[in-house]
C-alpha positions in Angstrom: 25.1 68.9 -3.0 26.2 65.9 -0.8 28.5 63.2 -2.6 27.0 59.6 -3.5 29.3 57.0 -2.1 31.7 55.4 -5.1 30.4 52.0 -6.7 32.3 50.1 -8.8 30.9 49.8 -12.4 31.5 45.4 -12.1 28.8 44.0 -10.4 29.9 41.3 -7.9 28.4 38.1 -7.1 26.6 37.4 -4.2 28.2 34.4 -2.3 26.2 32.2 -0.2 27.7 30.5 1.9 26.5 27.4 4.3 27.8 25.1 6.4 29.6 22.0 4.9 26.8 19.9 7.0 24.2 21.1 5.0 25.9 20.5 1.5 23.3 17.7 -0.4 26.9 16.2 -1.1 27.9 15.8 2.7 24.2 15.0 3.5 23.4 12.1 0.7 27.1 10.9 1.4 25.9 10.5 5.8 22.9 9.1 4.9 24.2 6.6 2.4 27.3 5.9 4.4 24.4 5.1 7.3 22.3 2.7 5.3 25.4 1.1 4.0 27.0 0.1 7.5 23.6 -0.6 8.8 23.0 -3.2 6.1 26.3 -4.6 6.3 26.2 -4.7 10.1 22.9 -6.4 9.8 24.3 -9.1 7.3 27.4 -9.4 9.3 25.0 -10.1 12.7 22.9 -12.3 10.6 26.0 -14.3 9.2 27.3 -15.0 12.8 24.4 -16.0 14.2 23.0 -18.2 11.2 26.5 -19.4 11.8 26.1 -20.2 15.8 23.1 -21.3 14.8 24.4 -24.0 12.7 26.9 -25.3 15.3 24.1 -25.1 17.7 22.0 -27.7 15.9 25.1 -29.3 15.0 25.7 -30.0 18.6 22.2 -30.4 19.7 21.1 -31.9 17.0 23.8 -34.5 15.6 21.6 -37.5 14.9 19.4 -35.5 12.2 22.1 -36.8 9.8 22.1 -40.8 11.5 18.1 -41.0 12.0 18.0 -44.2 9.6 20.5 -45.8 12.3 18.8 -44.9 15.3 15.3 -45.7 14.2 16.7 -49.2 12.6 18.1 -49.6 16.1 14.9 -48.6 17.9 13.4 -51.6 15.9 15.8 -54.4 16.6 15.4 -53.2 20.2 11.6 -53.3 20.2 11.6 -56.5 18.6 14.5 -58.4 20.5 14.8 -58.6 24.4 18.5 -58.6 24.2 21.4 -57.1 21.8 22.9 -60.4 21.1 22.4 -60.9 17.7 22.9 -56.9 17.1 26.1 -57.4 15.3 24.8 -57.8 11.6 22.2 -55.1 11.6 25.4 -52.6 12.8 27.5 -53.4 10.2 24.5 -53.3 7.6 23.8 -50.0 9.0 27.3 -49.1 8.3 27.5 -50.0 4.8 24.4 -47.8 4.5 25.5 -45.0 5.8 29.5 -45.2 6.2 30.0 -44.7 9.8 31.3 -46.6 12.2 28.8 -48.1 14.9 29.5 -48.6 18.0 26.7 -50.0 21.0 27.3 -50.0 24.8 25.5 -50.4 27.8 24.7 -47.5 30.0 28.0 -48.4 31.9 30.1 -48.3 28.5 30.3 -52.2 28.3 30.4 -52.7 24.5 27.4 -54.7 23.2 28.4 -54.3 19.3 30.9 -52.6 17.4 30.3 -52.1 13.2 33.9 -53.3 13.0 37.7 -51.9 12.9 40.1 -51.5 15.7 38.9 -50.4 19.3 38.8 -46.8 19.6 38.4 -44.2 22.5 35.0 -43.3 22.5 33.5 -40.0 23.2 32.8 -38.5 26.3 29.0 -37.7 25.3 27.3 -40.3 23.5 25.0 -39.4 20.1 21.9 -40.9 21.5 20.6 -43.1 24.0 18.8 -46.6 22.8 15.4 -47.3 24.5 12.4 -48.5 23.0 10.3 -47.6 26.5 11.5 -43.9 26.2 11.4 -42.8 22.9 12.3 -38.3 22.3 9.0 -37.6 20.2 11.2 -35.3 18.2 13.2 -38.5 16.9 10.6 -40.6 16.3 7.0 -38.7 15.8 5.3 -42.0 16.0 6.0 -42.7 19.5 3.5 -39.6 20.4 3.7 -38.3 24.2 3.9 -41.8 26.1 7.9 -42.2 24.4 6.9 -45.5 23.4 8.1 -47.0 20.4 4.7 -48.6 18.7 6.9 -51.6 17.2 7.6 -52.6 21.2 4.4 -55.1 21.4 5.5 -57.5 23.8 2.3 -59.9 24.9 0.4 -58.8 22.2 2.3 -60.5 19.4 -0.2 -62.5 17.8 1.0 -66.0 16.8 0.7 -67.5 13.2 -3.0 -68.8 13.8 -4.4 -65.5 15.2 -2.4 -63.9 12.6 -4.5 -65.9 9.7 -7.7 -65.3 11.4 -7.5 -61.6 11.4 -5.9 -61.4 8.0 -9.2 -63.5 6.8 -11.6 -61.9 8.7 -9.8 -58.5 7.5 -10.1 -59.5 3.5 -13.8 -60.5 4.0 -14.4 -56.8 5.3 -12.6 -55.5 2.5 -14.9 -57.4 -0.4 -18.1 -56.6 1.8 -17.0 -52.5 1.6 -16.3 -53.1 -1.9 -19.7 -53.9 -2.6 -21.1 -50.4 -1.3 -18.1 -48.9 -3.5 -15.6 -48.3 -0.2 -12.4 -48.9 -0.6 -9.8 -50.0 1.6 -6.6 -51.6 2.0 -5.1 -54.2 4.6 -2.3 -53.4 6.7 -0.6 -55.7 8.9 0.5 -53.9 12.4 3.7 -54.1 14.3 2.0 -56.8 16.5 0.8 -58.6 13.6 -2.9 -57.7 13.1 -4.3 -57.1 10.2 -6.1 -53.1 9.9 -7.8 -51.6 7.8 -6.6 -48.1 6.1 -8.5 -45.9 3.6 -11.8 -45.8 5.1 -13.3 -42.3 7.0 -14.7 -43.2 10.7 -18.4 -41.8 9.7 -18.5 -44.8 6.9 -17.0 -47.2 8.8 -20.0 -46.6 11.8 -22.4 -46.9 9.2 -21.4 -50.1 7.6 -19.8 -51.8 10.8 -23.0 -53.9 11.4 -22.9 -54.9 7.8 -19.1 -55.9 6.7 -18.2 -57.2 10.3 -16.1 -54.2 11.2 -17.0 -54.7 15.3 -16.0 -58.4 14.5 -12.5 -57.6 13.3 -12.3 -55.1 16.2 -12.5 -58.0 18.9 -9.3 -59.2 20.5 -8.0 -62.2 20.0 -7.1 -64.5 22.9 -3.5 -63.6 22.8 -4.6 -60.0 23.3 -6.6 -60.8 25.4 -4.9 -62.0 28.1 -2.8 -59.1 27.5 -5.0 -56.3 28.2 -6.4 -57.8 31.3 -2.6 -58.1 32.8 -2.5 -54.6 31.3 -5.8 -53.8 33.1 -4.4 -55.2 36.5 -1.5 -53.4 36.2 -3.1 -49.9 35.7 -6.1 -50.2 37.8 -3.5 -51.0 40.6 -1.6 -47.6 39.6 -5.3 -45.8 40.3 -6.0 -47.2 43.2 -2.9 -46.0 44.6 -4.3 -42.3 43.6 -7.8 -42.4 44.6 -8.9 -43.0 41.2 -11.7 -44.9 39.3 -11.4 -48.4 37.9 -10.6 -48.3 34.4 -10.9 -51.1 31.4 -8.7 -50.3 28.1 -8.9 -51.4 24.4 -6.6 -52.4 21.7 -5.6 -48.5 21.0 -4.7 -48.3 24.9 -7.2 -45.7 25.3 -10.2 -46.0 28.4 -13.5 -47.7 27.4 -15.1 -47.8 30.5 -15.2 -44.3 32.1 -14.2 -40.8 31.1 -10.5 -40.4 30.7 -8.8 -39.1 34.2 -5.7 -37.0 34.8 -3.9 -39.9 36.2 -5.2 -42.2 34.0 -2.4 -41.9 31.3 0.5 -41.7 33.5 -0.7 -44.8 34.8 -1.1 -46.4 31.6 1.9 -45.2 30.7 3.8 -46.8 33.1 1.9 -49.8 32.9 3.0 -50.3 29.6 6.5 -50.0 30.3 6.4 -52.6 33.2 5.0 -54.8 31.2 6.8 -54.5 28.0 10.4 -54.8 29.9 11.0 -58.2 29.8 10.0 -57.9 25.7 12.3 -55.4 24.4 16.2 -55.1 24.7 18.1 -53.2 27.8 18.4 -49.6 27.0 21.8 -48.5 25.4 24.0 -45.8 24.2 24.8 -45.4 20.3 28.1 -43.9 19.6 28.6 -42.9 15.8 31.8 -42.2 14.4 33.8 -41.2 11.5 34.7 -44.4 8.8 38.4 -44.5 10.8 36.6 -44.5 14.0 37.2 -40.7 14.6 35.0 -38.4 15.9 32.8 -36.4 13.3 34.0 -33.1 12.4 31.9 -29.9 13.4 32.0 -26.4 12.1 33.3 -23.9 14.5 33.6 -20.2 14.2 37.1 -19.4 14.8 39.2 -16.6 15.7 40.4 -16.9 12.1 36.7 -17.0 10.5 35.4 -14.0 12.6 38.7 -11.9 11.6 38.0 -12.7 8.1 34.0 -11.5 8.6 35.3 -8.1 9.7 37.8 -7.6 7.4 35.8 -8.6 4.4 32.5 -6.1 6.3 35.5 -3.6 6.4 36.4 -3.6 2.6 32.9 -3.9 1.7 32.2 -0.7 3.7 35.3 1.1 2.1 34.2 0.3 -1.4 30.7 1.3 -0.5 31.9 5.0 0.8 33.9 5.4 -2.4 30.8 4.5 -4.3 28.2 6.7 -2.4 30.6 9.8 -2.6 30.8 9.1 -6.5 27.1 8.7 -7.1 26.3 11.7 -4.5 28.6 14.0 -6.9 27.1 13.2 -10.0 23.7 13.7 -8.5 24.7 16.5 -7.5 26.1 18.2 -10.3 22.4 18.7 -12.2 21.2 20.6 -9.2 24.0 22.7 -8.9 23.5 23.4 -12.4 19.9 24.4 -11.6 20.8 26.5 -8.5 23.1 28.4 -11.4 20.0 29.1 -13.6 18.0 30.3 -11.1 20.6 32.9 -9.6 21.3 33.9 -12.9 17.5 33.9 -14.0 17.7 31.9 -17.2 16.5 28.1 -18.2 18.3 25.5 -16.5 19.9 23.5 -19.2 19.3 20.3 -17.3 17.4 17.7 -19.6 17.7 14.3 -17.9 15.2 12.1 -17.9 14.6 11.4 -13.9 13.5 13.5 -11.0 15.6 16.5 -11.5 15.4 16.8 -14.9 11.3 17.2 -14.3 12.5 19.8 -11.6 14.2 21.7 -14.1 11.8 21.3 -16.7 9.1 22.8 -14.3 11.6 25.4 -13.3 11.5 26.3 -17.0 8.2 26.1 -17.5 7.5 28.6 -14.3 10.5 31.0 -15.7 8.7 31.3 -19.1 4.8 31.5 -17.0 6.5 34.3 -14.8 7.7 36.1 -18.0 4.6 36.0 -19.9 2.8 37.4 -16.4 5.0 40.2 -16.8 4.6 40.9 -20.2 0.6 40.5 -19.7 1.0 42.8 -16.0 2.9 45.1 -18.5 0.5 45.2 -20.7 -2.5 45.5 -18.5 -0.8 48.5 -16.6 -0.6 50.3 -20.1 -4.4 49.0 -20.7 -5.5 50.6 -17.1 -3.7 54.1 -17.8 -4.8 54.0 -21.1 -8.2 53.5 -20.1 -8.0 56.5 -16.9 -6.5 59.0 -19.4 -9.2 59.2 -21.5 -11.9 60.7 -19.1 -8.9 62.3 -17.0 -7.8 64.4 -20.0 -11.6 65.1 -21.2 -12.2 66.3 -17.5 -9.0 68.3 -17.0 -9.3 69.8 -20.3 -13.0 71.0 -20.0 -11.9 72.5 -16.2 -9.3 74.4 -18.0 -11.3 75.6 -20.6 -13.9 76.5 -18.3 -11.1 78.8 -16.2 -9.9 80.3 -18.9 -13.3 81.5 -20.1 -14.0 79.3 -23.5 -16.6 77.5 -21.9 -19.2 78.5 -19.8 -19.2 77.0 -16.1 -23.1 76.1 -16.5 -25.2 72.6 -16.0 -24.1 71.1 -19.2 -20.4 71.1 -18.3 -20.6 69.9 -14.8 -23.3 67.1 -16.5 -20.6 66.5 -18.9 -18.0 66.4 -15.8 -20.4 64.1 -13.8 -20.6 61.6 -16.8 -16.6 61.2 -17.4 -16.7 60.9 -13.7 -19.2 58.1 -13.9 -17.1 56.3 -16.4 -14.0 56.5 -14.5 -15.8 55.4 -11.3 -17.2 52.6 -13.4 -13.3 51.9 -14.5 -12.1 51.6 -11.1 -15.1 49.2 -9.7 -14.5 47.3 -12.6 -10.9 46.7 -11.9 -11.8 46.2 -7.7 -14.4 43.8 -8.7 -11.2 41.8 -10.8 -8.8 42.2 -8.2 -10.8 40.7 -5.5 -11.8 37.5 -7.9 -8.1 36.9 -9.0 -7.3 37.3 -4.9 -10.3 34.7 -4.2 -11.6 37.8 -1.8 -14.9 38.0 -3.6 -17.3 36.8 -1.7 -20.5 35.5 -2.7 -24.3 35.0 -0.4 -26.1 32.2 -2.3 -30.0 32.6 -1.4 -32.8 31.2 -3.1 -34.0 33.1 -6.1 -36.1 33.3 -9.2 -34.1 33.4 -12.3 -37.0 35.0 -14.6 -37.9 37.6 -11.8 -34.6 38.8 -11.8 -34.5 39.1 -15.8 -37.6 41.1 -15.5 -35.8 43.5 -13.2 -32.4 43.6 -15.2 -34.6 45.1 -18.3 -36.7 47.2 -16.6 -33.5 48.7 -15.1 -32.0 49.3 -18.6 -35.1 50.1 -20.6 -34.9 53.6 -20.6 -31.1 53.2 -22.1 -32.4 50.8 -24.3 -35.2 53.3 -25.5 -32.5 55.7 -26.0 -30.8 53.8 -28.4 -33.8 53.0 -30.1 -33.6 49.5 -29.1 -35.8 47.2 -28.4 -35.1 45.1 -25.1 -37.8 41.9 -24.2 -37.8 39.2 -21.7 -38.9 35.6 -22.5 -39.3 33.1 -19.7 -41.2 29.8 -19.7 -42.6 30.0 -16.0 -40.2 30.1 -12.9 -36.7 29.2 -13.1 -35.9 28.3 -9.2 -32.1 28.5 -8.3 -29.5 29.3 -5.6 -27.4 32.3 -6.5 -26.1 35.6 -5.2 -28.8 38.0 -6.3 -26.5 40.9 -6.8 -24.0 39.2 -8.5 -25.9 37.4 -10.7 -28.1 40.8 -11.8 -24.4 42.4 -12.2 -23.7 39.3 -14.8 -26.9 40.2 -16.8 -26.9 43.6 -16.5 -23.2 43.4 -18.3 -24.5 41.1 -20.9 -27.5 43.4 -21.6 -25.4 46.7 -21.6 -22.8 45.3 -23.9 -25.9 44.2 -26.3 -27.6 47.7 -26.6 -24.2 49.2 -27.1 -23.5 47.1 -29.9 -27.0 47.0 -31.7 -27.9 49.5 -34.0 -31.6 51.7 -33.7 -34.5 49.7 -34.3 -32.7 46.0 -33.7 -33.7 44.2 -30.2 -31.8 42.7 -27.3 -33.8 39.7 -25.7 -32.9 38.1 -22.2 -34.3 34.4 -22.3 -34.8 32.0 -19.5 -34.8 28.3 -19.7 -35.4 25.7 -16.3 -34.2 22.0 -16.5 -34.0 19.8 -13.7 -30.5 20.6 -12.5 -29.5 23.4 -14.8 -31.0 26.9 -15.4 -30.1 28.9 -18.4 -29.8 32.8 -19.3 -29.0 33.8 -22.4 -28.7 37.6 -23.6 -29.1 37.6 -27.3 -29.3 40.3 -29.9 -29.2 41.7 -33.5 -26.2 43.9 -33.7 -23.0 44.3 -35.1 -21.7 40.6 -34.3 -17.9 39.4 -33.8 -16.2 37.7 -36.0 -15.0 34.0 -35.9 -11.8 34.7 -35.1 -12.5 37.2 -32.5 -14.4 35.0 -30.4 -11.8 33.3 -28.0 -10.9 37.0 -27.1 -14.1 38.3 -26.0 -13.5 37.3 -22.1 -9.9 38.7 -21.8 -9.5 42.0 -20.2 -9.4 45.4 -22.1 -10.1 43.6 -25.4 -11.9 44.8 -28.0 -12.8 43.6 -31.8 -12.4 47.4 -32.9 -9.1 48.3 -32.0 -9.8 52.2 -33.2 -12.9 52.5 -31.3 -12.7 55.1 -28.6 -14.3 54.7 -25.1 -16.8 57.2 -25.7 -18.4 54.3 -27.7 -17.5 51.5 -25.7 -17.4 50.7 -22.1 -14.6 49.7 -19.6 -13.6 46.6 -21.6 -13.4 44.5 -18.0 -17.5 43.5 -18.2 -17.0 40.3 -20.0 -14.2 39.5 -17.9 -16.0 40.2 -14.7 -19.0 38.0 -16.1 -16.9 35.2 -16.8 -15.6 35.5 -13.1 -18.8 35.6 -11.6 -20.3 32.7 -13.5 -17.3 30.3 -13.0 -17.4 31.5 -9.2 -21.4 30.0 -9.1 -20.1 26.8 -10.8 -21.3 27.6 -13.9 -20.4 28.6 -17.7 -20.5 31.1 -20.1 -20.2 30.7 -23.9 -20.9 33.3 -27.1 -22.1 32.5 -30.2 -22.1 35.2 -33.1 -22.1 36.2 -36.8 -21.2 39.2 -38.1 -24.0 41.4 -39.2 -26.6 38.8 -37.6 -25.8 39.2 -33.9 -24.6 37.5 -30.6 -25.6 35.6 -28.1 -24.1 35.1 -24.8 -25.1 32.2 -23.1 -24.9 31.5 -19.3 -25.6 28.1 -17.7 -25.6 27.8 -14.1 -26.5 24.8 -11.6 -29.7 25.0 -9.6 -27.6 24.3 -6.3 -24.5 26.1 -5.5 -22.4 25.0 -2.8 -21.8 28.7 -1.8 -18.2 28.5 -1.9 -16.0 32.0 -2.1 -15.5 33.5 -5.6 
């Protein structure tokens, strides 16, 4: 006798050890820290970039706050050929902006000062004031030519020409009004009256009727200036080997299509023509009220240190908060893990993802318990079903061996009957197991349900006759569909067998076949004992019987209707039952005409 090893009476809990890096707390903390670090780093980078950009904009576009000063001084230079009278203009602008304004020549000789004690000017001027070379960013009206449109020079109209163009413009406005076209009169920098508010298509349509062409004709003053400008432009073009051109009042080429050299020659000729009429280039300096240089923002070492300190503090705070949140979030997960180890419901009841997971776990546990109970009951039912025929076979064999029963044809027939019943139960269990595992394959093909019903009736005719039951088929023509003929014959056969078994002698069983466009209906009706209303929901359960006391010698395996339900559902169909006690039952199978052929 061998001695078994000694075991402790107290069960030892299994200890699950795993690397700390696999811990949810560690991983969640690490991920949160990485996110926080990335966010803070991005924020710090954005702050530095924004500050640097602000410094660059302050240094490179310092004139943005002095746009009024720059624009006003450009206008003064465009209308005056010297800076002699600029003093009052500087003082007015200084009062409006709160800046001290100093204007010098290119060699830094003071041309004008808004007032105050002499100051040392910065190395770099705020801007260069030159109406013939304007930065289009600071004055978009200058366009690509870079010439201030207020610099008109010889195109400036004398009072008589102004009055003439103004009168002609107002007459044109009145004419347009009679056609329902509103327009306004605007005076250009040269003093010429111009129309605004009228679209080009309307202007072209009413040009002759309302004198728009006449209004666009140059005056004597403008004609003389254009001739002078044309000569200068054509000289430039001749040097470049280009064709001669003629310009309009808008300085666009009129005679030939514009050429590459034309625009450069027009701009240079205009500057040459206007030089004598505008003030010479000057340097503009804008200072603080006391003459000091305007302050600029700089990112000093102290500011950089402050940004880094704040970033570090935020990072530490984020780490602490993340660790706290991670521990709180992992608490219900630990409770769920302990419940899973001990095979009990989880106590987590939070209304979040973990709570939903715990509820699903509890449902799974409950379903597993129910399935286990069903499995035990099914094993008991199977053992009971197999025990009956086995006991009969064993008892009769033992009686024959002891000499109490003769081993004759009647005994062998009885043993064969019990063996066939045993084989029937095994076959039914095998079919249900295959259906549960999804391995019950169907082989659909076109067939006639009415013809199939006739075959089933013929196969069960002897059994029906022996039971004293009339078995008939009621079909209205063909009922074509696609199905597995073997499995569908099994469905109808199980229903017919069940009906014959529960129909007393003198009753009848009828197989009805109906067909519609997309559905074929097979109904097996009997005039048997019927089923109580409270028992109808259970007729398709395995091993279920309405008469609990009835033995298997008067009934089948208890699996036939369960197999029927599986096979019908595998054909994408439905099976229902209607019954009334002592009047009979009707099982109805509805199948689609076209079956997709998926496995059962």
